[in-house]
N, C-alpha and C positions, 0 to 999 in steps of 0.2 A: 265319241260314245263316255259315259263314265262310268269309271273303271272303278271307284271309292265310294263307299258313304262312310260318312262322318256322322257318329251317333252322341249324342249332347247328352248326360245323365244332367235329372233335377233331382238333388235328394232335399231341398225343403228351398220355401216362395220368400225367404227374407230379405233378399237381392232382389228382383229383377230385373234391377237395372242391367247386373251381370251378365244374368242369360241374355239378356240383349246385344250386349256386350261382345259373349261369346260368337252367337251368332253371326254379328255385325260384322268380325274378322275373319267370315270362310266364305271364300270365294265358290259361291252360289253358280258360278256356271260353268265349275271343272268338278263339283263334289254334289255330291246326292246328300241333306242332310236331315238327320230324325233326330227329333228331340222325343225325351223317353223320362216320366215324369211320374209319380204315384199320382192314384187317379182322384184324389183330395186337391190335388192344384192346379188340375187342369184347367178348368175354369180363369183361374186369375191368371195364368199363363196366355190363356185366348186372349181375354181383355186388353193385355199390355204388350204381347206382340204382334208386330206388324205382317198381320195374313199376305202381305204381297212377295213379301217375299219367301222363297223356294224352298220350303222345309213342309217336314209332316211330324206330326204328333201322336204318340206313341202312350198311352197310359195304359198301366197294369197295376195287382193287386202290391207287387215288391216297392219295396221301400230302399233298399239297399243297392249302394254304387252297383254291386257286381249282380246283384237280381235284376235291374234294370238294364245293365250290357243285354245280361244275357235272353232276356225278351224281347231288345230289340236287335237282335243277332238271327233271331227267326224271322225277318221279315226285311230283311236286306235283300237286295234284287244284284249289290256289286258282286265281282270275284272276292274285294276287296274291304276291310273295315276298320275304318280306325277310332275307338273309345277313347273317349275324353269325360270331363266333369264339364257343369256349366260357369265354375271358374274357373276354366281354362281359354287363354289364348293362345291361337295356331299366329305364328309370323307366316310372311308371306313367304322367306326363304323356305320355312318347316314346307309349307304348303305346295311349292315350288318341285320339292325335292322327292315328300308322297306321291305325287301324281306321276311323277317321271319314272321311279321307282317301281311305283306299282304296276307299271305299262311295260317295264322292261322283266320283270325279276320272275322267273318260273316257281311260281309253287309247287308245294307239297306240302302232305296234310301234317296239322296242326303246326304249321307257319305261324309264328307270332316272332316280332321285335317290339318292346320296349322303347318308348320317348324319353329321350331326357329333358326332364325339366326345369327351370329357374322356380325359387320357391318368394313369391312375394309376402312377407309376412308383418303383423301389424303396418300396414304403408310403406315397410321397404324392403327390400330387396335382401334376404339372409345369405351369408357367407359358401353355407350350405343348402344342396338341396335335401329338404325338409318333407319327410312320409309321416305321417300318424299311423304307429303298429297296426300291419295291416291293413292299410288301405290298398286299394290294388290302386297299382302304376296304368297311369298311360299308356297303349299299345293300338301294334296295329298286327291286325290278324288275316288270315284267308280265310275266306268262308267256306267253311268246309261242307257246305250242298253242291258247293259247285267242283267239279273236276277238273283233278291234276292234272301235269302234262308230267311222262318222266322224264328223269334228268338228271343229272350227273351233282346235282348238291346233296345230294343225300347224304347225313353224317356228319356234316361238315357246319359251322356255326353262319346261318342266316344273316347274322351283323355282315359277314366279310363282306354282300353284297348289297348290304347299303351305304348311301354317301355318308360317310363321317365329316364335320357333321351335319348331320343333314337340317340341323335347326334350330331354333329354342321355342320351346312351348313354357310360355309364361304361367302360375299357378298364383292367384288371388287367394291368399290363406285369411284369417277371418283379421278382420281389422284393430278389433281390441280381444282384452283380455276377455271379457262377460262371453264377444262369441265364439271364442275359441275354446269355453265350455261346454259351449253346446256343440261344438262340431266336435269337442272330445266327445260325448256323449253319444253323437251320432255313430262314433266309429266307433266306438266301445260295443255298443248296439248288433256294430253289422259285425266287427271280430268273434262275440259272442255266437252269434245264429251260426256263425260260417265253421267253427272251430265246435259246435255240437252234431254242425251235420255231418263234420268227416271224423268227429270220434264221438257217437252217440255215448260211449260207458265210461266217457270222461271221468277220473277221479280230479274230484272239485279241488282238495287237499293238496297235490301234486301239482296240478296246475295252478294254483296262488302261489305256492315255492317257485314256479317256474317264471311266471309271472312278475313277481318283487326281485326274485336275481339278475334279468334282462330290465326291469326298471331302473334297478339302481345300477346298472351297468352303464344302461345308457346315457342315464341323467349326468351322472359323475365325469364319464368319461368326454361326452360332448362338454359338458359347463364348465368345465374346471381346467383340464385340461388340453384343448384345445389354445392355440393362439390369440392373446386380448385384440379385438380392434374395435371400428365404432359400430360393428354388426351384434357383435356379442352378445349387449343385454338383449337384444331381439331373440339371439339364439340360445340366448339362457331359459328366458320368457317359451321357446315354443317346447324343450326339452323337460322345465318343469311342466307344462302342463299337458306332454305326452306321457311323463310318468305317473300322474294321477289316472290321466285316458287309460293305463296300462291296467291300473287298478279296478278302473270302476265298472267294465268287461265281466271282472268275476262273479256279480252278485247275480248277472243275465245268462248265465247256463242255467237252463231248467234244472 
């Protein structure tokens, strides 16, 4: 019996080969696989993906990673759910540990474990794990529609009960600066939407000051004060693009 559903969010159809690679890396004999995407991408995905693979495609009106994950969670039929993007690759070691740990770990409400990822940016691995500001982290979550059992782990850090390290999750980011700008814009829109729903009475001027401050701190700290190595330039490019991204989302707030 399968205990884990792996949800793969597709937020654009620019690189469908990447979606194929992501799905091909998942052991369909061990996990339920659910691809979730905006309705406008459904036709192009069906044309490209091999329907012999054991996965389902769910479509909705959501366009953000968070929105797609939340929509897929409603349809999951297993006790555990792993949320990733179509630009992620789950290694064999990580899949083995996820399957083994989810079978023996006693769940409780709101149980969640963030997966550590290795970032590939501009076709090269970066020294540090990079996330766009506001980008949701890939994670394992207990399906709250299932009943939890009483256990003695409440109040303790759930990460204490997971194998460390769990294994590698490879995240393939944009291969060019132009694609990085497109990606930055997508997450700028998602962040703006998320912030607006959380704080509908948000004062744009205050948010702008905080965004500029955070952007400058992140940009200068990571770009200029980290040790120089062969991956420094790619890290610099990522920080520069993220700096622009942090400012892009401000106009998106209604």
